[in-house]
C-alpha positions in Angstrom: 0.0 0.0 0.0 1.3 3.5 -0.8 1.4 5.1 2.6 2.8 8.6 2.7 6.3 9.3 4.0 4.8 11.1 7.0 2.5 8.3 7.9 5.4 5.8 7.7 7.6 8.1 9.8 5.0 8.4 12.6 4.4 4.6 12.5 8.1 3.9 12.7 8.4 6.3 15.6 5.6 4.6 17.5 7.2 1.2 16.8 10.6 2.4 18.1 9.0 3.8 21.2 7.2 0.5 21.8 10.4 -1.5 21.2 12.2 0.7 23.7 9.4 0.3 26.3 9.5 -3.5 25.9 13.3 -3.6 26.2 13.1 -1.3 29.3 10.5 -3.6 30.8 12.6 -6.7 30.1 15.7 -5.0 31.8 13.6 -4.0 34.8 12.3 -7.6 35.2 15.8 -9.0 35.0 17.1 -6.6 37.6 14.3 -7.5 39.9 14.9 -11.2 39.4 18.6 -10.8 40.1 17.8 -8.9 43.3 15.2 -11.4 44.5 16.9 -14.6 43.3 20.8 -14.1 43.1 21.2 -17.6 41.7 19.6 -16.4 38.5 22.4 -13.9 38.0 24.9 -16.6 38.6 23.3 -18.9 36.1 23.2 -16.1 33.4 26.9 -15.4 34.0 27.8 -19.1 33.7 25.6 -19.3 30.5 27.7 -16.6 29.0 30.9 -18.5 29.9 29.6 -21.7 28.4 28.7 -19.9 25.2 32.3 -18.7 24.9 33.5 -22.3 25.6 31.2 -23.6 22.9 32.6 -21.2 20.4 36.1 -22.3 21.2 35.1 -26.0 21.0 33.5 -25.4 17.6 36.9 -24.3 16.2 38.6 -27.5 17.5 37.9 -30.1 14.8 39.5 -33.0 16.9 37.8 -35.5 19.1 38.7 -33.4 22.2 36.8 -30.5 20.7 33.7 -32.6 19.9 33.7 -34.0 23.5 34.1 -30.6 24.9 31.3 -29.2 22.8 29.0 -32.0 24.0 29.9 -31.3 27.6 29.2 -27.6 27.2 25.9 -28.3 25.5 24.8 -30.6 28.4 25.9 -28.0 31.0 24.1 -25.3 29.1 20.8 -27.2 28.9 21.1 -28.0 32.7 21.5 -24.4 33.5 18.6 -23.3 31.3 16.3 -25.9 33.1 17.4 -24.6 36.5 16.8 -21.0 35.4 13.3 -21.9 34.1 12.5 -23.7 37.4 13.5 -20.7 39.5 11.6 -18.3 37.2 8.4 -20.5 37.5 8.8 -20.7 41.3 9.3 -17.1 42.1 7.6 -15.1 39.2 4.5 -15.1 37.1 4.6 -16.9 33.7 6.5 -15.0 31.1 8.2 -12.6 33.6 11.7 -13.5 32.3 10.9 -14.4 28.7 12.4 -11.2 27.2 10.2 -11.6 24.1 10.7 -8.8 21.5 7.9 -6.4 20.6 7.5 -8.4 17.4 8.7 -12.0 17.1 8.7 -11.8 13.3 11.0 -8.7 12.8 12.3 -8.2 16.3 10.9 -4.7 16.3 12.7 -3.4 13.3 9.5 -3.1 11.3 11.0 -4.9 8.3 11.7 -8.5 7.2 14.4 -8.1 4.6 13.1 -5.3 2.3 9.4 -6.0 3.1 7.4 -4.1 5.7 6.5 -6.3 8.6 2.8 -6.8 9.7 3.5 -4.9 13.0 4.6 -1.7 11.1 1.9 -2.2 8.5 -0.7 -2.1 11.3 0.7 1.0 12.8 0.7 2.7 9.3 -2.9 1.7 9.0 -3.7 3.3 12.4 -1.8 6.5 11.6 -3.6 6.7 8.2 -7.0 6.4 10.0 -6.0 9.2 12.3 -5.0 11.4 9.3 -8.3 10.6 7.5 -10.3 11.5 10.7 -8.5 14.8 11.0 -8.9 15.8 7.4 -12.5 14.7 7.1 -13.3 16.3 10.4 -15.5 13.3 11.4 -15.6 9.7 12.5 -18.6 8.9 10.4 -19.4 5.2 9.6 -21.9 3.6 7.3 -24.0 2.4 10.2 -24.8 6.0 11.1 -26.3 6.9 7.8 -30.0 7.6 8.2 -32.4 7.1 5.3 -35.3 8.5 7.3 -34.1 12.0 6.4 -35.2 11.3 2.8 -38.8 11.4 1.8 -40.4 8.1 0.8 -43.0 9.8 -1.4 -42.4 9.1 -5.1 -41.3 12.1 -7.1 -42.5 12.0 -10.7 -39.5 14.1 -11.9 -37.1 11.5 -10.4 -39.1 8.4 -11.2 -38.8 7.2 -7.6 -38.8 8.5 -4.1 -35.7 10.4 -2.8 -35.4 7.6 -0.2 -35.2 4.9 -2.8 -32.6 6.8 -4.8 -30.5 7.5 -1.7 -30.8 3.9 -0.6 -29.2 2.9 -3.9 -26.5 5.5 -3.5 -25.8 4.4 0.0 -25.5 0.7 -1.0 -23.2 1.6 -3.9 -21.0 3.8 -1.6 -21.0 1.2 1.1 -20.1 -1.6 -1.3 -17.3 0.5 -2.8 -15.8 1.2 0.7 -16.1 -2.3 2.1 -14.8 -4.1 -1.0 -12.3 -1.5 -2.2 -9.4 -2.7 -4.3 -7.0 -1.0 -6.7 -9.4 -1.5 -9.7 -12.5 -0.2 -8.0 -12.9 2.7 -10.3 -14.2 6.2 -9.6 -17.3 7.7 -8.0 -18.8 11.1 -8.6 -21.2 12.4 -6.0 -23.4 15.2 -7.5 -26.1 17.1 -5.7 -27.1 20.1 -3.6 -25.5 20.9 -0.2 -26.7 19.0 2.9 -27.6 15.8 1.2 -24.9 13.5 2.6 -22.1 13.7 0.0 -19.5 14.6 2.5 -20.8 12.1 5.0 -20.6 9.1 2.6 -17.2 10.3 1.4 -15.9 10.2 5.0 -17.5 6.8 5.5 -15.7 5.5 2.4 -12.4 7.0 3.6 -12.6 5.2 6.9 -13.7 1.9 5.4 -10.9 1.9 2.8 -8.4 2.8 5.4 -9.6 -0.1 7.6 -8.8 -2.4 4.7 -5.2 -1.2 4.8 -5.2 1.1 1.8 -3.8 4.7 1.8 -6.3 7.5 1.5 -5.9 11.2 0.8 -9.0 13.1 1.9 -9.0 16.7 0.9 -11.5 19.5 0.5 -11.1 21.3 -2.9 -9.8 24.5 -1.4 -7.2 22.6 0.7 -6.1 20.4 -2.2 -5.5 23.3 -4.6 -3.7 25.2 -1.8 -1.3 22.3 -1.4 -0.7 22.1 -5.2 -0.1 25.8 -5.3 2.4 25.6 -2.5 4.3 22.8 -4.2 4.3 24.9 -7.4 5.2 28.3 -6.1 6.8 27.6 -2.7 8.5 24.4 -3.5 10.4 22.5 -0.7 10.7 18.9 0.4 7.5 19.2 2.6 5.3 20.8 0.0 6.5 18.5 -2.8 5.8 15.4 -0.5 2.3 16.7 0.2 1.5 17.1 -3.5 3.1 13.8 -4.4 0.8 12.0 -1.9 -2.2 13.2 -4.0 -1.1 11.1 -7.0 0.6 8.2 -5.0 -2.2 7.3 -2.6 -4.5 4.3 -3.3 -7.6 6.4 -3.1 -8.0 10.2 -3.5 -11.2 11.7 -2.1 -11.8 15.3 -3.4 -14.7 16.9 -1.4 -16.7 19.9 -2.4 -15.2 20.5 -5.9 -16.4 23.9 -7.0 -16.1 25.7 -3.7 -12.5 26.7 -4.2 -11.5 30.0 -5.8 -11.5 29.5 -9.6 -8.6 30.4 -11.9 -6.3 29.1 -14.6 -4.0 27.4 -12.0 -6.9 25.5 -10.5 -8.2 24.4 -13.9 -4.8 23.2 -15.1 -4.0 21.5 -11.8 -7.4 19.7 -11.7 -7.0 18.5 -15.3 -3.5 17.2 -14.6 -4.5 15.5 -11.3 -7.5 13.8 -12.9 -5.6 12.8 -16.0 -2.6 11.4 -14.1 -4.8 9.2 -11.8 -7.1 8.0 -14.5 -4.1 6.9 -16.7 -2.5 5.3 -13.7 -5.8 3.5 -12.8 -5.9 5.0 -9.3 -9.4 5.3 -7.9 -11.0 8.6 -6.9 -14.1 9.8 -5.2 -15.2 13.4 -6.1 -18.1 15.3 -4.7 -19.6 18.5 -6.1 -22.6 20.7 -6.0 -22.2 21.3 -9.7 -23.8 19.4 -12.6 -21.8 18.4 -15.7 -22.8 21.5 -17.6 -21.7 23.7 -14.7 -18.5 21.8 -14.4 -17.8 22.4 -18.0 -18.3 26.1 -17.7 -16.4 26.5 -14.5 -13.4 24.4 -15.5 -13.2 23.1 -19.1 -15.1 20.7 -21.4 -12.1 18.3 -21.1 -12.4 18.1 -17.3 -16.2 17.7 -17.5 -15.7 14.9 -20.0 -13.4 13.0 -17.7 -15.7 13.4 -14.8 -18.6 12.2 -16.9 -16.9 9.4 -18.8 -14.5 8.0 -16.2 -16.7 8.2 -13.1 -19.8 6.4 -11.9 -22.2 9.2 -11.1 -24.4 9.1 -8.0 -27.0 11.9 -7.9 -28.0 13.0 -4.4 -31.6 14.2 -3.9 -33.8 15.3 -1.1 -34.0 18.2 1.4 -31.0 19.8 3.1 -30.4 17.6 6.2 -28.7 20.4 8.1 -31.7 22.6 7.7 -34.0 19.7 8.8 -31.9 19.2 11.9 -31.9 22.8 12.8 -35.6 23.0 12.2 -36.1 20.0 14.5 -33.9 21.5 17.2 -35.9 24.8 17.1 -39.3 23.1 17.5 
């Protein structure tokens, strides 16, 4: 998964701290054991001596060396048994095990050149934090309420708003819970207050839970990052911009609310084109229809949003207004 450098940095920092905490705990346990049962210290010192004797014996290829190695091995096993008996007698199970924070990688985070499961999990957790901060919510699909949408059929729509929104909800939920790198793109279109941002945040959390990297950005924030990378270029701004094309899923919320201009149009076209060509999924939400998108940006951008995205049209009444109306009753 294409986690950002910042997410990996924070995850590695957490793993290093956890490794140090575990090693400190192991050292504390050993010191307490030495103080309470001095014989354990004596055994450990003798075990180190027998290891040195075994190393010397291994270099001696004669029969004397083989006999010595066998004697050292027997003595070593006897000491280990005595140590285990003392540990079991005086301390709770596992007190002197000195197990590393991760038995697979030893706490390094990597097995060869591959990321270990322990670091992968911490990356996933850091990615979830980042998504929650950027989306400003902890919304989940289970919190989506269809009762905000009328169940009265609308002749203009050919169905009730609730029926349409239930289909939208099921599509978004399926997209998030079964996301993979060939999931394609979604375009949420509709007026404000109909649940576009809510379902976008739900998708972000669900996809992150599946271990994929997600960049969740409002339109204004996204174009500000691209502008910084273009006109105030440094390592940090370039890394932020690169994440927008490298992440597994890009969620662009509220397209059309940013300040318009040539830079925005050119940057949006480039971003859409790059991710479409690379086969990297996107979810875009906007209050604008295709004609409005064409006028605001360009026909080319509107064509990509129309032809390369599955469009979900959000209908109904503004839920924020309904909530405020209910609160004031």
